[in-house]
C-alpha positions in Angstrom: -3.5 -21.3 -2.7 -0.7 -19.6 -4.7 -0.6 -15.8 -4.7 0.9 -13.7 -7.5 2.4 -10.3 -8.0 2.6 -7.9 -11.0 6.0 -6.4 -11.9 6.0 -3.4 -14.1 9.0 -3.6 -16.4 8.2 -0.4 -18.4 5.2 1.9 -18.1 5.2 2.5 -21.8 4.4 5.7 -23.7 0.7 5.9 -23.3 0.6 7.8 -20.0 -3.1 8.8 -20.2 -4.1 5.1 -20.8 -2.0 4.0 -17.9 -3.5 6.5 -15.6 -7.0 5.4 -16.6 -6.0 1.7 -16.0 -4.5 2.5 -12.6 -7.6 4.4 -11.5 -9.7 1.3 -12.5 -7.5 -1.3 -10.9 -6.7 0.5 -7.6 -9.9 2.5 -7.2 -8.0 5.7 -6.7 -8.5 9.3 -7.7 -7.0 11.0 -10.7 -4.2 12.8 -8.8 -3.1 9.6 -7.0 -3.2 7.6 -10.3 -1.0 10.3 -12.0 1.5 10.2 -9.2 1.6 6.4 -9.3 2.1 6.5 -13.1 4.9 9.0 -12.7 6.5 6.8 -10.1 6.3 3.7 -12.3 7.8 5.7 -15.2 10.8 6.8 -13.0 11.2 3.6 -10.9 10.6 0.7 -13.2 11.1 -2.2 -12.8 9.0 -2.4 -9.6 6.2 -4.4 -8.1 2.8 -2.8 -8.5 0.5 -5.4 -6.9 1.4 -8.4 -4.7 -0.5 -11.1 -2.9 -3.4 -11.5 -5.4 -5.1 -14.6 -6.9 -4.1 -15.7 -10.3 -7.3 -14.5 -12.0 -6.9 -11.1 -10.5 -3.3 -10.9 -11.6 -4.2 -12.0 -15.1 -7.0 -9.4 -15.4 -4.9 -6.6 -14.0 -1.9 -7.5 -16.2 -4.1 -7.5 -19.3 -5.5 -4.0 -18.5 -1.9 -2.7 -18.0 -0.7 -4.3 -21.2 -3.6 -2.7 -23.1 -2.5 0.6 -21.7 1.0 0.1 -23.1 2.9 -1.1 -20.1 5.2 -4.1 -20.2 4.4 -6.3 -17.2 5.2 -9.8 -16.0 3.3 -12.0 -13.5 5.4 -13.7 -10.8 4.6 -15.9 -7.9 4.4 -13.9 -4.7 5.6 -14.7 -1.2 3.1 -12.2 0.2 -0.2 -13.7 1.3 -2.4 -10.6 1.6 -3.1 -8.2 -1.3 -0.9 -5.1 -1.3 -0.6 -2.1 -3.7 2.4 0.1 -4.3 2.0 3.4 -2.5 5.0 5.7 -3.1 3.4 8.4 -0.9 3.9 6.2 2.2 7.6 6.9 2.0 7.0 10.6 2.3 4.4 10.3 5.1 7.0 11.0 7.9 10.2 12.8 7.8 13.0 12.3 10.4 13.8 15.4 12.4 17.1 16.4 13.8 15.8 15.6 17.3 15.8 11.9 16.3 12.2 11.0 15.8 9.6 11.0 13.0 7.5 14.1 12.4 4.4 14.2 10.2 5.2 15.6 6.8 
């Protein structure tokens, strides 16, 4: 079965609507949805969701478009569902001793 991904080309100007849509799609809190919305605004184009079925991708893309975002659906090479998580990059910082330390 083919899997798909959603690429955000532009987050649009309706930031409140986008935050609401992200909360609904990802089942995340307001603070995380705001951070994700800010990341999408500053880092577009980027992949928001990957490894989902076609029906899920269509539904999610429609919600994002209604929120003012410009999105495209592409075929994904990822087999399992994944969601963009910018905070993961900040989870550990490298110390001068040469190893990761919790942030």
